[in-house]
N, C-alpha and C positions, 0 to 999 in steps of 0.2 A: 243343835245339841244331840238330837236323836241320830242324825247321820254320823256324827263323830263317834257316838257309842257303837253304832252298827259297824263302823270301820275297825273298832276294837273288839269285834266278835261278840258283842252284847246283843241279845235278841230283844228288840224294843218294839212296843206297840204304844200308840198314842190315842188318847181320848181328848177331843177338843171341840171347838165350835166351827161353823163356817167362817171364813175370814171376813171380818167387818171392821177391824180396828187399824188405824186410829180414825177412820172416816165416820164411824158410828152409822154405817149403812152396809148391808151385805154386798160383797163384791160380785161382779158380773159372773154368771155361770153357776151361782149357788142360790139356794133358797134358805133363809134363816130358820124356816119352820120344818125343815126336812132332815132326816138322817142320811148320812153318806158313809160309805165304807169302801175304801180303795187303797191301793198301794201308791204311795207318793215318794219317789226317789228311794224305793226299796223298803220303805217303812209302812206297815199296816196302820192306817189312820182311820179312826171312826169319828165323824163330825156329828155332833148332837144339836138339836134345835135350841134356840133361845130367843127371848123377846128383846128387841133392840129399840130403846126409846129414842124418838126423834129429838126431843129436848130433854136434857139431863136434869135431874134433881136428886136429892138424897133418897127419897122414897122410891123413885123410879129406878135408881141404880141398885137398890136392894132387891127390888122385884126382878130386875135384869139378871142379877147373879143367882137368885133363887130359881129362876126358870132353867138355867143351865144345870144347877145342882140337881134339880128334879129330873130333867130329861137324861142326864148322864148317869144317874144312879143305877138303873137296871143294866146299862152297858158295862158299868164298872163291876157289878156283881157277876155278870156273865164272864167277864175277863178273868176275875179271880177264880172262878170255878173251873173254867176250861183251860185258860192260859197258865194258871198257877205260877204267877211271877214270884221272884225272890224279893223284889223291892217295888214299892209304889212311890213315885216321885211326883209331888204336887207343887206346881208353881202358884205362888200368891202374888197378885190376884188370880183366881178368886178364893179367898179364905173360906167362903161359904161351902166349899166342897170338902173342907177338912173333917167335919163329923163323919161323913160317909167313908173317907179314907181311913180314919182311925178305927171306925167300926169294922170295916172290911179287913183291916190289918189284924185286929184282934180275933175275928172269927176264923180267918184263914191262916193265922200265924205267919203273916207277911210283914217284913220290915217296912217302915214308913219314913219318908224324907220330905220335909217342908222346905222349899226354896223360896225365899222372900225377895221378890223384885221390888216390892213397894209395900210399906206399912199402910194399907189402904184405910184403916180406921183412923189413924193419926192424920192422914191426908184429908179425909172427909171433914174432920173437925177443924183442921188448920185452914181449909179453904172456905169454911162456913157452909158446906153442903149439909152437914149435921151440926146441931147447936146445943142440944140439951146437955147440961152438966151431968145429970143423973144417967142419961144414956151413954155418955162417954165413960163414966165410971163403970157402968155395967158391962159395956162392950169390952172395956179394957180388962176386966176380970175374966171374961169369957176367952178373950184372946190369949191371955197369959196361961190359962188352964189348957188351952189347945196346944200352944207351943210346947209346954212341958211334956205333953203326951207323945210327941213324935220321937222316933229313935234318933233321927238326925235333923239338924236345922242348918241351913246355909243362907247367906245373903251376899250382896254385891259390893259392899264398901266397908271401910273401917268404922265409920260412924254408925252405919246400920248394924254392924256387929255389936257395938256398944248398946244400941237401942234394943237389940234382941236379948242381950244379957239383962238389961233393965226390966224386961218383960218376963224373965224367968227361964230363959234358955240356958242350958248347962254348958259351961266352957268346954268340957271334954267331948261333947257331941255337937259342937257348933263350928261350922267351917266357913272360911272365906272363899267364895266362888264367884269371881268377877265375870261380867260379860266380856265377850271378846269378838274379834272379827277374823276372818280368813285373810291374812295379808297377801295371799297370792291373788285374791280377787279385789281387795280394797287397799290402795296404796297411793302415795302422792304422785301426781303426774309431773313430768319434767317441766312442763309449762301449762298455762291455762288459757292460751290464746284461743283455742277452739271453743272452749266453754264461754269465754267472754263474747266471742263473735256470735255464737248461737243465741245468746240471751241479750245481745245488744248492750253489753256493759262497757263502760269507758275503760280504755287501755291504760290510762295514766293514774287510775285510782286504786287504793287498797280495798279489796273486797272483804267485807266482814260477813261471814256466812253462818247462819244457824240452819241446820238440817235435822229434822226429827219430828217428834210428836208436838203438835200445837195444842197442848192441854192447859187446863187452868193452873196446875201446879208448877208448870215450867216458868211462870213469871216473865213471859216474853214482853210484857208491856215496858220493861226496863230498856229493851232494845229500841223501842219506839221513842222513849224519852231521851235516850242517848243520841239517837239520830237527830231529833228535834233540837237538842241542846247544841250539837255541833253546827247545825244549820243556822241557828239563831246567832251563833258566835262567829259566823263567816268561815268556818272550817269545812272546806269541800274536798278534803283529801280522801275521805272514806265513802264507800258505796255499800249500803246494807242490803243483804238478801236474806229473806226468811222463807224457808222451803219446807213443806210438809203438809200434813193433814191433822185434824183433831177438833175436839169440842170447842176450843176457843178461837178457831180460825176466823170466824165471822167478826169477832171483837177485834 
């Protein structure tokens, strides 16, 4: 996204973490507890430390997000003072950074934009990571108050737009901004013979492929159940492939 904006003559700087997701471990060549500042594909990127829990739980995930919110805050203030941006664009997750973004926007008269990739509070309770009814009510009130304070809000699907409206987002300042791919780089191959050969997959079966994050909220156990059901009923037409990394990979 930053590179696309750069190509449209927008001056972009990024504050983020060292790459660790979806493996939940810092990628080779980085240290999760260090700051990094360098140009990546023409974009000035500052990577801030954060704590990465080996085993996830509701409390640990909160601490995980707080650690990044804390370490990125001085960098964010520095950028506001010296870079003087016209707009601050915050991806959610992590919503934990929103108070700093709203405060900085107010102090430096900068427009703010919240882009929601995932309603993480809803997801945490739906998955049982957090369970208290009172906590859900309290966090819901805080989330709604935060959403209403941003100049713009966007999200990635029609259903998530409806969810944003239900949480207090204003229709006139809420946008549909779906994820996309560069179809010059990602496109259907004329055939998959090489792929099948490389991974020793049968040529006469239909491949059913899931590729992406192996997280709790993806519900990938339904694929295992479907494969077992077909096998038990003697249907061997399909070959299932699950490809990716994430917190639920071991399960």
